[in-house]
N, C-alpha and C positions, 0 to 999 in steps of 0.2 A: 382435686385441684380447687383452690379458692377462687371465688368469683373475681377478686382483685387481680390475680395472676392472669386469668382468662381475658379480662378486659385489657390488661397491658399487652398481652400477646396479640389480641385482635388489633389493637391500635398500632402495634409494631408491624404487623403484616400489612395493614392498609398503607402505612407510611412507606414501607419498603416497596410495595407494588406500585404505588403512585410515582415514587421516584424512578422505578424501573420503566414505567410507561413514559415518563418525561424524557428519560434517557433515549429510548427508542424513537420518540417523536422528534428529538433534536436533529436527526439526520434529514428531516424534511423542512427544517426552518433555516433559512440562509442567515449566517452570521452578519451579513450586511443589514438585515432587518433587525435582528436581535442577537448581538454577538455573545452574550453570556449563556445562551442556550447551548453553545458548543461545549461548554464545560460539562454539561450533563452527559454528553456522549462519551466522554472519557471515563465517567463513573460507571458505565454499563457493567463491566466484569464484577466490580465490587457489589453493586446493587443486585446482580443476578445471584452471586454466591450468598449474599445476605438473605435474599428471599428464599433460596433453597434451604438455608439453615433454619429459617423460621417455619418452613413447610415441615421439615423433619421434626422440629420441636412440637409443632401443633399435632402432628400425627401421633407423637408419643404421649402428649399430656392433655390435649384438648382437640380431639379428632374432629369434632363437629365444626371447628373453625378453620380446618385445613384447606377448605375450598378457596379461601381468599388468596393464599399464596399459590395454590395450585393453578387457579385461573390466571393469576398474574404471570406465572412461568409459561403456561401453555400459549398465551397470546404473544409471547416473545420468541417462539420457536424459530421463525425465519431469521431473526436477528442473531440468535445463538448460532444458527447454521452459517451465517455470514462471518461470524467470529471464529467458529470452530467447525468447518465443514467436515463431514464424513461421507465418502463416496466409494462406490465399488471401483476397483482398479480399472483404469482405462488405458491399456497399452496403445501407443500411437501407431497408426498404420504406417507401412513402409514408405509411402509417398507423401507423408505429412511434412509440414514445414515447421522447423524448430526455431523459435524466437526467444532470445534471452534479453532481459533487462537488468542493468547493474549500475548502481551508484558506486563508482570506483574509489571515491575519496582520494582524488588526485592520483589515480592508478596506484592505490596502496601507499600513497606518500613515498613513492620510489622504492618500495620494499622489493628486495631481490632474493632469489632462491640460492641454493648452495652452488649453482653453476653461474651465478651473477647474471640471472635473467630477471626481468620485471615479472613479478609473481602474477599480477593481474593479466598482463599480456599473454603469458603462457597459459593461464587458465582459459582465456578467451579462445586462443588458438586450438586448445584441446577440447573445447566444449561440444563440438559437433553441431553448433547452432548454424542455421542458415543466415540469420539476421541477428545482429547484436545492437541494442540501443544502450548507450551508456550516458551517465550523468556525472558531473564533477570530474571531468577529464583533464583538468588544468595542471598537468605535470610540466616540468621544465622543458625548454626547447631541446636541450641535450638528451633528456630522458626519452622524449618522443623520437628523436632522430636515431639514437643508438640502440634503445632497448624496447621500444614499443612498436614503431612502424615496421622494422625488419621482421619482427615475429608475427604480427597479425597479417602483413601484406601477403605472405605465402598462402594464407587460407582465405583471406577476404580481399579480393582484387578491387572491390568497389568500396570507397570510404569517403565519408563526408563529415566534417567537424564544423560546428557553428560556434564561433567565439561570442561570448556574452560579456557585458560590462563587468568590471572588477576582476577581470582575468579568468573568469569561469568559462567552461564550455560544455557542450554535450554533442553527441554525434551518433553516427550509424556506420557499422561495418556490415558488408553484405557480400554474399556469394553471387548475387544477382545485380544487374545494373541499377544504380540509383539515378533515375532519369529526371529528378526534380526535387525541389524542397520549398517549403513556405514557412516562414517564421510567423507563428500565430500571435505570440506576444513575447516581450522581453522586459522584465522589471528587476532591476538590481541583479542579484545572483541567480534569478529564476527565469526559466524560459520554457516554451513549448514549441516544438518544431515538427512539421509534417514532412516526412520523406516519402517520395514516390519510388517504389521498387518494382521494376518490370520483371515479373516471374517468367513470362514468355510474351511473345508478340501479341498485343491486344489484351493482355492480362496484367494490370498494374495494381499492386497492393499499396494502400495508403497506411504508413506506419507513423503514428503520432507519439513522439517521445517527449515526456514531461518531467520537469523538476519544479514542483510547487514549493511555495514558501514554507520554511520550517518555523518552529516556535522560538528559535534563536535562544535556546537554553544553553547557558555557558556552564563551565565546570562547577561553579558555585550553585547554580540553579539545580543541576542534576544531583549534586550532593544533598541538597535540601529535599529533593524528590525522594531519593533513596531513604533518607531519614524518616520521611513521612510514611513511607511504605513499610520499612523494616522496624522502626523504633519510634512510633508516633508519640509515646509518652515523653521522650527526651528531645523531640524535634521542635524547632521554632514554628509552631503551628500557625499562629496568626500572621506573622510577617512572611513566613514561608509560603503559605497559601496565597496571600495577597500578591506577592511578586510573581508567583507561578501563574495565577489567574490572569494577571495583566498581560503577560507574554503569550499565553495560550490563546486568549481572545483576540489579540492583535494578529497572531499567526493565522487563526481561523478566518478572520475577516479577509486577509490577503488571499488565502487559498480559495475562498468562495468566489472572489472576483476572477481569479485565474481559471478555476474550474468552469465557471459560467462561459468564459471566452472560448475555452476548448470545446465544451459541449455544444455551443452554437456552431462552431466550425465543423465538428463531426456530423451534426445533424444535417448540415447543408451538403456535405460531400459523400455521405454513406450510401446515397442512392446511385452514385456513379462509380464508387470503388468498394471493394472489400476493405475493411478497416480493422487494424489492430491498434489499440491505445494502451500504452504502457508507461512505466517510469516510477519515479519516487514521488508519491503523493503526500508524504509527510503527515499522514492523518490515519486514524484508525478505521476499521471496517464499519463502525457506527459513527459516521460523520457526514456532514453535508457535502463536502467535496467529493468523497468517494461515491455517495449516492447520486450526485449530479453527473459524474462521469459515467456511471453505469446505466444511465437512462437510454433505453433502446439497444443496449449492448449486453453481451454475456460475460460475466466475470469468470475468467478461466479457472482461477484458483477455487472459487466457491463451487463451481460446477464439477471440477475434477480433482481438486487437491485434498489433502488429508491433514487435519489438526489445525493448530493455531497458525502455523506457517510464519513464525517469527522471522522478520527480515531485517530488523535493526538489532544489532548484536551487542550493544553497549548498555551499561547501567541496568536499571530495573525495568526498562521499557520492553515488556514481553508482548509484542504485538506485530501484526503485519502492516507495514506502511508502504510497501511497494506492490504494484498491481499490474495486471495484464487483462485486457478485455478485448472482445472481438465483435464484429457486426453479425447480424443473425444468419447470414449466408455461410458463415464459417462455424465449424464444430471444433471445440478445444479438446485436447487429450493430455492427460498426465502432467498437469501443472505441479511444479515443485519448487520449494525454496531450498537451495543447495547450501548447506552449512559446512561444506568441505573446505572452504577457503575463508580465512579471516583477515585478509590483508586490508579490507575496508571495514568501516563501521556498519556496512550493509552486507547482507548475503545476496547473491544473485537469485533471480526468479526466472524460470523458464516454463514454456508450455509448447505443445505441438498443435498445429491447426491443419484442418483439411476442409476444402470447400464441400458443402453439402450437395448431394445430387438434386437436381431440379425435378420437381414432380411434373408429370405430363398433365 
């Protein structure tokens, strides 16, 4: 190999590794402080694959330089696990609590099955979940009265729905009494609400249901994104990237403020309650908002799930943006993104929980 090729390969490895490290570091930097850092987090999969490719190239043609990419990848193992966890199977115990979170996209925008039943309501009723948290539940009054409530009421006698401005809502269906709720924040279409669910007398679970701000990408933006991913040579690179970055950074800024509010609330209450935090975070596993929400909690999918766990099922966005976390006194089991229903632009995510035995 010529010395020029080796120098170029070394430079490419360092550039890729430094980019990868910046991407990992972005989850610890609030977009409120530096909003453009959030863009680096989105680049993590690309930078990781690029660094892995350079490692293989170095091993084939310049083995003595391969340590650069190798160290870069090794130092990012935990972030890789966050994106793509691999765990031993963890079958839930019989007495565990199953919790489901689902962005319903207006209950499937009124999608009905062959028996003229609301598809999302039927899925919920058959899910076997003990508690369901849903987001974007703003179906019509007629749809709720005729096709949603009659179906879910048979399985979930306790129901609470919080109306948000602009006609949006989120809520909780439960087999156990909902004995209280507290709105943590409401901004535009987004909200976080804490529901108190009494599992038995003297044992109340705090379930925090979240719908964080999206990047507000419209059909044109998503088309540009698909072009950039699939056909970058013919995509409007400069204008496309500029408009996507502007919306992504604005969304990250809003989510950071929302995640900070919820994290502070959870930190205050988790000493008094067992806590499950779930919902549509609208952000990747390598992001400030996801990192902030996970502080002091266990990510159920990272701990017990398998693979990417894609939860947004539209366009070229192949990532998990819905999450479920629990306080340290709870043990998660069998977290899974269920892709058996496509009525919404999200897949449901569920996990099982059981309280840990107290040590003497």
